[in-house]
N, C-alpha and C positions, 0 to 999 in steps of 0.2 A: 190371296195364301193368308190365313187365317191367322193371327198375330196371337199366340196363349198369355202372351202379356198385358192385356189390359189393363190399362189402372184403372179406370170406369166398372170395368166387372170386380175389382180385388172386394174383399170380403168385410177387412179390416178401415173401417172409419177412419179417414185422417180430421185435423183437428186446423182449421184456414188459419195460412201465412200471414200473417202482419207485415205490409211491409217495412221493412227498416226497422224490424226490434230483430235483436239479436234469436236465436230460435223462433221468433216467429208467436211468445208467449205474451198478453196481455199485460201490462202492466198490475202492479196487485197493489190492497191499497196501503200494503205497510213501504214499497215502493213509494208512490206517491206523498206519505208522511215524511218520508228523507226528503226527500224532492222538497216539501212544503215548508221544510226545517233546515234547509239550505237553506234559501233563496232569507228566510228570515233572517239569520246570521250571516250573508253577507250584507243584506238590508241594515241590518244596525251596526257594522261594518263601515258601512259606505256612510250612512248618515254621522256617527261619533267621529270620525276625519273631516270633516269641514269643520265642528266646532275646534279643532287644535287651528288651523289654519283659518279662521277668526280672532284668535287670540293673539298669532303673533304680529298684530300689528305694535304701535309704537306705543307700548304698553308696560310705566317702570313699575320694574314688586320693591313697592315701600315696607323696609322692619317696623313695626307696631308705632313704635316710641318716635317716626320721623311722620307718621303718617297724624301720629295724636301731637307734633309738637307742629302741625302745619295745620290741623282747626284748630289749636289754641292761637296761632298770629293770624287766627282768618284767612289762610291760603288757598280753603278748599270751596271750590264752586255746588260740584252737589256732590255726593254722598249714596249709597245703595249699599247698606249691609246685607245680607246673607243671614240666614240664622242656623239654618242645616247646618253649615260648614264653618260660620264663621267670616267668610270671606269680606271681603268691602272694594268695594269698586268707586271708582269717581274720579275727577277731574280737578286739578287742581297745579296753582302757579311755584316754581322753582322757589322766587324768590318775593318779595315785599312791595321791591320795583317794579313785577311786572304785571302784579294785581291789574287787574282790569283792563289786560291787554291780551284778545284772546289766539291771535296767530300766537300766543308763548304758553297756551294752555295745555296740558299734559297730564291723560290716562297714566291712569295708577288701578293698583290691585296691591290688597294687603289681605295679611289674614288675623285680625282682632284677637287677641285671647285673653280680654276680661278683666283679666285677674286685676287691676288697677286698684279700686279701692281695697283690697286689701293689700294690696302694697303701699299706699300709702298710711294707710292704720301700722303698718310695720316700722315703715318711716317715721310718723308721729314718734312712735312710742317704742323706739328699740325694744328698753328691757323688758318688753314682755314677749318672751317670747311662745308663751303655756297657752295651747291651741284653746283650751274652756275656756278663757280671757276673752281672744278674739272670736271664738265663737261664739256669745251669749247670747247676743240679738238673733243668732239664728234660730238658736236654740226656743228662745222665747216668742218666735214665732212659728217655728214648728207645734211646740205646746197653744197657742188659740187655735192653730189648723186641727187640731186633735181636737181639742173642744169644742170648737164647732162645728167638726162630720158628725162627732157623739151627740150634741146635743141637740142641735139645729136639723141637722139631715135627720140625722136615724132615730131622735126625739126619744134620746133615752135619759132625758133629767125627771129628779128625785121620780124613778123607777125602780129604784136597789132594792 
């Protein structure tokens, strides 16, 4: 008995089904881009989590004044300053009597504000709160820098 509904003789072509894919469609370029983006985000999160665990060791957070006093008292073994964020890390001894004993050496981190020279100037001359007075050296340096750029770099000397 002949079968009237034979799939081999059907007139409509069918797309080949891909096993495991819903609907049997191939992944698109957009799908691949989303997949790569998701992997990159997961990798970024994974690698940044590790830095938080590494910093959780016995590192003491010092105020800037404490760090400066430790430096002045020669209680700091080593120091690393990062210009980008103003952070300072290193090792120090809590007291002068501990100095030299490596078992008492502590890790520290701090943030250096860098306004010590201005603070010292204001402490030496409390009657001068006028910014024009304590910014005179900076203005002189800017004038010299502009003169150097115009005359030496751009070659504008005597061409008025």
